Structures are given as structure tokens and as C-alpha cells.
C-alpha positions as MATLAB code, in Angstrom:
seq = 'MKGRKLPPLNALKAFEAVARNRSFSLAAEELCVTHSAVSHQIKQLEEWLEKKLFIRHSSTISLTRDAEDLFRLCTHFFNGLEKCVFELTNKAAEVEIVIGASHSFMANWLIPRLEKLEIIYPNIHVKLMTCNDLKLLEKEKIDIFINSLNLGQTLPESLEKYMLFPDNMGPICNGKTYDLNTVNDILNYPLLHTHSNKNAWHIWLDRSGLNSIPKSSERYFDSLNLMIEAAVSGLGIAIAPQILVEKEILNGRVIAPFGFIYCDYNFYAITRRNSSHSEVMNIVNWLKSEVKD';
ca = [
      25.479  -75.194   32.624;
      28.478  -77.887   32.864;
      31.950  -76.080   34.304;
      35.198  -76.338   33.231;
      37.118  -79.691   33.656;
      40.398  -78.217   34.920;
      43.011  -79.430   37.950;
      43.348  -77.002   41.022;
      44.954  -73.671   39.697;
      46.880  -73.613   42.894;
      48.637  -76.896   42.321;
      49.375  -75.925   38.503;
      50.878  -72.724   39.971;
      53.186  -74.933   42.228;
      53.783  -77.259   39.459;
      55.077  -74.639   37.063;
      57.230  -73.201   39.629;
      58.720  -76.540   40.849;
      59.234  -77.602   37.035;
      60.981  -74.295   36.240;
      63.318  -74.166   39.103;
      63.963  -78.042   38.956;
      63.593  -77.610   43.016;
      60.728  -77.918   45.724;
      62.624  -75.492   47.880;
      63.083  -72.660   45.303;
      59.727  -73.077   44.364;
      58.519  -72.386   47.760;
      60.716  -69.517   48.381;
      59.129  -67.940   45.302;
      55.786  -68.968   46.171;
      56.416  -67.516   49.955;
      54.919  -70.804   51.231;
      56.742  -74.015   53.139;
      58.386  -76.794   51.179;
      55.472  -79.042   52.610;
      53.002  -76.841   51.325;
      54.186  -77.083   47.641;
      54.941  -80.867   48.083;
      51.242  -81.110   49.296;
      50.278  -79.159   46.016;
      52.138  -81.385   43.918;
      50.720  -84.649   45.426;
      47.130  -83.175   44.959;
      47.879  -82.453   41.300;
      49.531  -86.073   40.804;
      46.337  -87.708   42.174;
      44.021  -85.446   39.986;
      45.856  -86.180   36.987;
      46.439  -90.066   38.365;
      50.035  -89.664   36.967;
      53.934  -89.237   38.472;
      55.038  -85.726   37.765;
      58.600  -85.745   39.181;
      61.066  -88.018   39.509;
      63.147  -87.444   42.990;
      66.842  -88.129   42.758;
      69.495  -87.960   45.700;
      69.817  -83.937   45.365;
      67.788  -83.085   42.367;
      64.489  -83.661   40.739;
      63.367  -84.508   36.768;
      60.283  -84.099   34.952;
      58.490  -87.330   33.516;
      57.726  -86.865   29.907;
      53.934  -86.054   30.942;
      55.380  -83.358   33.403;
      57.475  -82.111   30.366;
      54.153  -81.771   28.040;
      52.340  -80.274   30.886;
      55.136  -77.852   31.914;
      55.236  -76.325   28.358;
      51.638  -75.775   28.219;
      51.730  -73.690   31.638;
      54.560  -71.742   30.252;
      52.881  -70.894   27.232;
      49.617  -69.747   28.818;
      51.176  -68.523   32.238;
      53.451  -66.182   29.959;
      50.133  -65.086   28.002;
      48.225  -64.531   31.473;
      51.219  -62.464   32.807;
      51.334  -60.401   29.714;
      47.588  -59.760   29.537;
      47.339  -58.854   33.257;
      50.627  -56.388   32.847;
      49.085  -54.614   29.886;
      45.850  -54.289   31.540;
      47.046  -52.798   34.921;
      49.407  -50.506   33.145;
      47.069  -49.240   30.273;
      46.093  -45.672   30.779;
      42.649  -45.207   31.957;
      40.333  -43.868   28.793;
      39.419  -40.536   29.208;
      36.330  -38.866   27.139;
      36.914  -35.238   25.587;
      34.071  -34.032   23.771;
      34.663  -31.595   20.958;
      31.912  -29.103   19.737;
      31.951  -27.649   16.271;
      29.824  -26.819   13.386;
      28.665  -29.729   11.425;
      30.518  -28.208    8.365;
      33.863  -28.056   10.338;
      33.016  -31.700   11.434;
      32.602  -32.992    8.114;
      35.055  -31.122    5.909;
      37.689  -30.605    8.328;
      37.909  -32.605   11.614;
      36.576  -35.857   10.624;
      38.750  -36.748    7.921;
      41.544  -36.418   10.529;
      40.256  -38.198   13.425;
      41.917  -41.534   12.914;
      45.296  -39.999   13.106;
      44.204  -38.462   16.515;
      42.920  -41.809   17.972;
      46.671  -43.441   16.791;
      48.509  -40.784   18.426;
      46.166  -40.815   21.621;
      44.320  -44.331   21.713;
      43.546  -43.660   25.453;
      41.355  -40.516   24.456;
      37.751  -41.372   23.499;
      36.625  -38.241   21.262;
      33.240  -37.565   21.160;
      31.680  -35.015   18.672;
      29.014  -32.594   19.536;
      27.363  -30.454   16.699;
      26.618  -27.002   18.331;
      27.380  -23.197   17.896;
      26.856  -22.240   21.584;
      29.879  -21.226   23.408;
      27.851  -21.739   26.629;
      27.816  -25.326   26.413;
      31.774  -25.123   27.085;
      30.910  -23.144   30.159;
      28.234  -25.678   31.324;
      30.775  -28.155   31.064;
      28.711  -30.276   28.105;
      31.911  -30.038   26.018;
      35.569  -29.639   26.740;
      36.726  -28.164   23.429;
      34.761  -25.631   21.394;
      35.916  -24.748   17.674;
      34.741  -21.478   16.191;
      35.433  -18.644   13.926;
      35.751  -15.725   15.993;
      36.274  -12.114   15.244;
      39.597  -10.546   16.329;
      37.962   -7.942   18.619;
      35.724  -10.522   20.128;
      36.254  -11.324   23.925;
      35.419  -14.187   25.730;
      34.704  -14.860   29.442;
      37.553  -14.782   31.699;
      36.967  -18.387   32.656;
      37.910  -19.531   28.763;
      40.947  -19.604   27.075;
      41.360  -19.593   23.089;
      44.103  -21.012   20.849;
      44.212  -19.947   17.190;
      44.264  -22.474   14.484;
      44.055  -20.810   11.381;
      42.860  -17.659    9.615;
      39.072  -17.791    8.470;
      39.870  -16.741    4.956;
      36.530  -16.274    2.971;
      35.566  -15.978   -0.741;
      33.077  -16.648   -3.480;
      32.578  -20.277   -4.793;
      30.231  -21.251   -7.439;
      29.680  -23.764  -10.178;
      32.282  -22.765  -13.011;
      30.162  -23.849  -15.567;
      27.255  -21.841  -14.696;
      28.363  -18.182  -13.983;
      30.811  -15.814  -16.270;
      32.497  -13.891  -13.925;
      35.325  -11.392  -14.854;
      35.216   -9.020  -12.539;
      33.970   -8.793   -8.793;
      31.105   -6.463   -9.797;
      29.664   -9.170  -11.865;
      28.994  -11.113   -8.621;
      25.984   -9.120   -8.058;
      24.263  -10.039  -10.930;
      23.628  -13.493   -9.813;
      21.789  -14.771   -6.674;
      23.961  -14.738   -3.418;
      23.901  -17.860   -1.215;
      24.105  -17.418    2.521;
      24.076  -19.782    5.684;
      21.905  -18.698    8.730;
      24.820  -19.202   10.947;
      26.750  -16.466    9.432;
      24.510  -14.088    7.799;
      26.941  -10.973    7.740;
      29.579  -13.155    5.633;
      28.698  -11.701    2.196;
      28.681   -8.211    3.625;
      31.898   -8.296    4.869;
      33.673   -9.988    2.053;
      32.121   -7.183   -0.364;
      32.939   -4.315    1.864;
      36.594   -5.651    1.905;
      36.295   -5.812   -1.986;
      35.001   -2.502   -2.361;
      31.374   -3.111   -2.855;
      28.400   -2.902   -0.576;
      25.067   -3.830   -2.039;
      23.441   -7.145   -2.166;
      20.161   -7.177   -4.086;
      17.649   -8.517   -1.729;
      15.768  -10.307   -4.196;
      18.576  -12.303   -4.921;
      19.450  -13.755   -1.604;
      19.073  -17.216   -0.515;
      19.528  -18.756    2.872;
      20.398  -22.326    4.222;
      20.694  -23.997    7.372;
      24.320  -25.515    6.940;
      27.276  -24.713    5.052;
      27.229  -28.201    3.391;
      23.694  -27.392    2.020;
      24.640  -23.976    0.759;
      27.798  -25.795   -1.037;
      25.523  -28.189   -2.779;
      23.303  -25.403   -3.775;
      26.441  -23.620   -5.315;
      27.721  -26.714   -7.100;
      23.926  -27.377   -8.620;
      24.280  -23.721   -9.911;
      21.619  -21.925   -7.641;
      23.843  -19.089   -7.035;
      27.286  -17.789   -5.893;
      28.048  -19.041   -2.223;
      30.534  -17.283    0.361;
      32.622  -19.865    2.317;
      35.794  -20.095    4.415;
      38.677  -21.742    2.369;
      39.616  -23.977    4.830;
      36.029  -25.803    4.411;
      35.958  -25.956    0.784;
      38.983  -26.823   -0.334;
      37.970  -30.527   -0.904;
      35.542  -29.176   -3.098;
      37.786  -27.142   -4.910;
      40.300  -29.763   -5.472;
      37.739  -32.167   -6.768;
      36.326  -29.679   -9.494;
      32.939  -29.149   -7.950;
      33.220  -25.631   -7.273;
      35.760  -23.096   -8.413;
      36.879  -19.844   -6.433;
      36.946  -17.221   -9.134;
      38.405  -14.513   -6.870;
      40.344  -16.271   -4.356;
      40.091  -15.857   -0.486;
      40.652  -12.957    1.755;
      41.408  -12.167    5.363;
      38.206  -10.726    7.012;
      39.330  -10.287   10.430;
      37.997  -13.815   11.689;
      40.214  -16.822   12.928;
      39.193  -20.367   13.830;
      39.950  -20.957   17.499;
      40.135  -24.185   19.583;
      38.300  -22.769   22.866;
      38.672  -24.572   26.394;
      37.821  -23.872   29.853;
      40.845  -22.262   31.684;
      43.014  -24.458   33.777;
      41.027  -27.740   32.656;
      41.705  -30.534   34.690;
      42.049  -32.884   31.607;
      45.715  -32.744   30.331;
      44.488  -34.523   27.335;
      42.355  -31.466   26.412;
      45.803  -29.597   25.657;
      46.970  -32.920   23.965;
      44.188  -32.439   21.412;
      44.533  -28.749   21.263;
      48.230  -28.968   20.155;
      47.182  -31.838   17.974;
      44.892  -29.627   16.049;
      47.586  -26.951   15.969;
      50.371  -29.568   14.455;
      47.645  -30.330   12.016;
      46.971  -26.891   10.944;
      51.035  -26.828   10.396;
      50.835  -29.758    8.313;
];
């Protein structure tokens, strides 16, 4: 492979210093070398170029026309190199933070906001992991776990939780399919569940003064998104967290005929206590600020 045809780089460095200072002595002082060493480098460069670069006067030096052209080029590229090296040496090291949460939370709330996080914290590389297992946080497989917890639920002492928003729940359905005038009318139709939160309907119905679910009219889905699509298709009435279906309601794909109520559950960002990464708390604080917005 043919290499680059460049003059000795140390000679170019000496030339740029002499041309900028208009002095061999000042250039030698700047480069921490002797006057004769600078003279040797300039002579080497002139021989390589086969051109005279400096005109020596009694007390000063001036640049030849060719040297002026070379000096402008050296200044441009040395400035660019200096800037690049400064940015590289002062750039904060990239830190990877793994956030674990359910697929529905990722898709409906977190992912649409990720670009904002990346702009605010460009040195943090966020990796998303779909999970519902708190033990992954204890095993240090993830750094932040976002999940809905009951008010009375306790955590291991090694973990810390930070409230994000209340997990208000309510029925959603295709507005063109069902005629719902009162809460009691819900029991006339198939009720849709997710396997990850089988008690959601029981909790909501109990809070609404109802406590029976016809067993023959229940349907279960592996994820919230599948349950939502089933509700959109008119397969039944789903129960869902308000924060995760707001987009579907705004788009008119579903309606929330009786609104949403608080059922003693909140979404939390859960971390290991005294985490070694300050970036973890940066993300937690960002999550809290996004809730306020």
C-alpha cells in the first residue's frame, strides 16, 4: 500500500512556530528546544521541498511567498487538530445505563421521550431491557427499574424507589361498539386482561362498587399493547393505566367512558441504593421532570 507523501511532521511543527513568531529564538523557546535544533528542522524542510522558506535580515526574518502559502495551510490544519484533540481529551466518558421496564411502558411512554434525554445527557448511553423482574436490578443486570407498585409494597433495603406518577386505571374500549351508560353495563361485555396484571379489573371494579366478573367473558393477553389492539378491534373492554393509553385516546382509537381512578398503585423508578453511577440519578431526575411537563 502506498503511503502518504508528507514532509517530516516535526519539521512542519518547527516551521509553523517560526512563521507564527517570526523568530527562530522564540520558536525554540516555545518548542523547548535549542535554536540550532529549530534551524536544523527548517533546513530539513527546505531540502525536502527544494524551496527557500525564510529570508533572513539583520534582526528579523520574513517568509517567502511559498512559505506564506504553507503557513496558512499549516495554521488551518494545526488549529483543527488542536481543537479535535481538546474535544477528545475533555469529552466526558460515555456511561451505559440500562433501564428495565415493561414493553408497554417502553413503547407508550419512555421511547417517545428518549431523544430529549440523549440531547440533555449526550455522554449517557441508554440501553432498554424489557423485563418485569425486580431481581434483575439486585443482580445488577439493570440500573433503573420502572414499574407500578402498590402503596404497601416493600422493597429490599438495598433498593430505593422514586415516585414518578400515580397509576390511575380505567376501562377503555371501541366507542362505536359498546353502549355504556353506567358502570354496571361493563359486566354485559367481555373483559380484557393482561397476564402481567390479572388483578387490575378486580381492583377497579371493587373501587367502583362492583365485585363480580363473569368468568366466561374474560380474555387474557401477553402484553398491554395486544390488549389495547383487541379493545380497538371491539373484542371487549380493557382495563389500562391512564398514562399508557393517553395517546390512543387522543388519536380516537379508544375511549375511556368512565375516566380513570386512583387504585393505590404508583409508577416508580427503582434503583440500587447508593449506586456508583451519578448518571443513574440524573436519569431518575429527568424522568421526574418529564412527568411534571
